[in-house]
N, C-alpha and C positions, 0 to 999 in steps of 0.2 A: 707439771700441770699446764696446760694451754692458757694462754690469755686470750679470753673472748671479749669482743668489743660489740655492744649494742648502742644505738644512737636514737634520739628523737625528744620530742617534746613532753610526750606522756603526761599530758594535761589532766585527764579525768581517767584515772586508772580503772579498768574492769577486769572482768575475768580472763578475758582473751590477753590481755597484758601480762596478767600473772603467769598465765601458760607459755608465754614467750619467754619470759624471764626463766622460768623452771626449766625450759628446753635449753635455753643458753647454760644454765649452770650444770647441766648434764654433761657439756662438751667441754667444760673447765672452769676457770677464775673469770667471773663477770665484772668488766668494766663497763659502766653505762655513762655514755655521753650525754648530757642533760642540756638541752637548749635552752638558752636564756630568754627572758620574756620578749626582746626585742627581736630575737630569731624566730619565735613563734609567730610574731605580728609579721614578720617578712614572709614566712612560710604561708600564712594561712589569712592574711588580710585582716586579722583582728586579734585583739588583746587575750591572752590565755584566760581561761575560766578561774584557774589558781596561780597563784604568784609562783615564781621561781623559789621562793624561800618555802613555801608550803609544799609544792611538789618534790622538792628536795627532802624535807622531813617525812613525806611518805615513803618515798623510794628507799630512803636509809632504813626504812624499819621493815623492808621486804628481805627475808632471810635470804632469796637468792642472789642478791645483788651484793657483790664484795667491795666495790669501790665505785664511787662517782666523780666525773670530771665535769664542770660546769663549763659550757661552751658560751663564748663571747664573739661579736663582730659581724662580717658580713656572712648572711645565710648561703651555706651550699650543702645541701642534702646528699649530694654525691660525693663527699669526701670527708675525712676525718681531721680534727685539729692536731697540731704537732704532736701534743701530750699522750695522743692516743694511736700514734703510727707505730709502735712497737708491738702491736696485736698480732697474734697467730692467727685469728678468723675474726672477719667481720660478719655477724649474724644479722640478717634483717627479715622481716615479715614478708612475704610472698606478694602481699599489696604494695610494698615499697621498692620490689625489686627492678631493676632496670640495667640496661647496658652499660650506663655511666659508672654505675657504682662498680659494676666486675670490671671494668677497663681501669678504674682508679687502684682496685685491689691487686690486679696483675702487674700494673706498673710499680707498685709498692713492696710487691712480694709478701702480699698478704692473703690467705684463702678467704674464700667468698662462699656465703651459703644463704638461700632463701629458704624459709619454713612455712609452712601453711599454718594458718590460724586454727585452732583448736581449743576446746575446753581444758583446763589444767585437770591432770589426773587426782582423783580425789582420795585423801588417805583418812577414812572415818576412825579414829583412833583416840586412845587416851593412854598416856604413860603412867607410871607408878614412881613416886618419889619413895627413895630409900627410907627406912625407919631412922629416925633421928635427923633427918635432913629437913629442907623447907616445907612450909605447910602448904596444902593444896587450897588453892582457891577457885572457885565457880564464878562464871559471871552469864547471864542468859540475855538474849534479844533478838531483835529481827535482823539486824545490820544490813537493811535492804538497799542504801545507798551509802557504802562504806566511805567513811571520809577522815580527815586528820582528827576531828574532834574522838572518833573512836580509838584511833591508833593511841591518843594521848590518855585515853580511859584505860587501854591496855598497858600501857607503859606505867602509869601510876599504879595500877592494881598489881603488876609483876612484882613491885618493889616489897610486897608483902608475903610473896611466896610464889610456887608453881602454878601458872594461871590455864585455867581449862575453860573453853567458851563453848557453851550450847547454843546454837541458832535456833531460831523456832522454824518449825517445818511450814512448807508451803500451806498446808491445810489449817494450821494452828495462827499463823498469821492472817490468814484470810478471815477467820472466827474472830480474831481479837481487833483487827481494824477493818475489816469491811471488804466490799467488792473492789476490785483494782490492785488488791494487795496480795502478795508482795510484787514489786515492779521485777524484780531480779529471782530467779528461782532458787531453791535451796542449794542446788549443786554450785551455782554460780557464786552465791554468798559464802557458802563454806569453803571454796577454793580461795577467795580473798582473805579470809579470816585467818586459816590455817598457814597463810605464807608469810604472817607477820611473825618477826622475831620473839616477840614478847610471849608469844602463844605456845604452851607446852602440848596442848592437845585440842581437838575440838570435834563436837558432834553436831548432828541434826536431832533436834527433841522429837520423842515418840509419845510424849504426853499430850495432854490438853489444857487450856485455860493459861491463867498467869503462872501456874507450876507447872507447864509443860514439860520442865527440865526433871521431874521428879524421879523418873526411872532411871535416867543418867546420873542424877546425884546418889542412886542407890548403888550404882556400878562404881562411881568414883570414890565417894565416902569422903567429900572434901572438909576441910577445917572450917572454911570462912566461905560464905557467900556475899560477894561484893556487887553493889549496884551503884549508879550515880543518883543523883536527886530524882531526875524524871522516872527512873526505875524503881522507886520504892514504892512497893505495894502491901497492903495490910496482909495478903495472902502468903506473901514472902516472909514478912516478919513472924507471923503465926508458924510458918512451916519450921523456921530455924529455931523459935522456941521450943518447938515441941520435939525437935530431933537433936537439940544441943548444938548447933552451928553457931558460929559467931557470925553475927549480921553487920557488914561494913557498908557504910554510906559514903560517898566521895563526892565532893562538889563537881558540878560540870564547869570546868574550866580548860580553855584552849591552851595548848602549847605557846610559852612566852613568844609573843611577837606575831601570833598567827590569828585570824579572825575566828570567832566562835561558829561553829558549823551545825546545822540541822538537815537530818536526811528528808523531812518534809519539805524544806526550802528546796533543797538541791533536786528534789524529785519533780517538784512543781506542783503536789497533790497530797 
């Protein structure tokens, strides 16, 4: 299998980044060279929105990334650190393509390719655990500004069984949260959620209200409905009691060493 290198700060990962990661994974085993906070500062003239530690936690949760190298020192976007020079291919976004990178790769004997930005291909699916295997767990939510708090929630929930995520449709998010929501459309939100390694399967809801995932629950037949403290709603409790599902409430706690995150704060509305 070819060794594919991608590099960058990846300070605020959105669906186009996920698409880029996925494209890279289709070419071989992906090593991501992640710029340090200081290198980000050198490149963009300001501190990153998210620290290296937080960016690393996010990236290591993405199923398309096999290995991460953190880069330190003087910033040079047009070369690779020595630990990454055994690459077969340096893949870059078209927006970052230039003659200097191409010349560097030619000199090092590394193949070079620039790929256009695109939305990640969506796979609207749900697998089925074998009888006697891990329990099925469903979680629901908007996931409009995906962050490390969501990843930590997925990580914790997945310890209880196979995790299936149902994100709110654009129509239902607007119904529940009002005009201007969601900030990111359902395809963008789904592409990020289904890229996280703790997620077994993902859906866009087809129902309405706080129990908009009811049709998907009917298909999946989960054993457990998990929420965090913010997501605890009477409608969800009543549904679980009526249908014999275990209702699991987890505390909203960030990964150790990382700050608490809120989609509302990150969106700014």
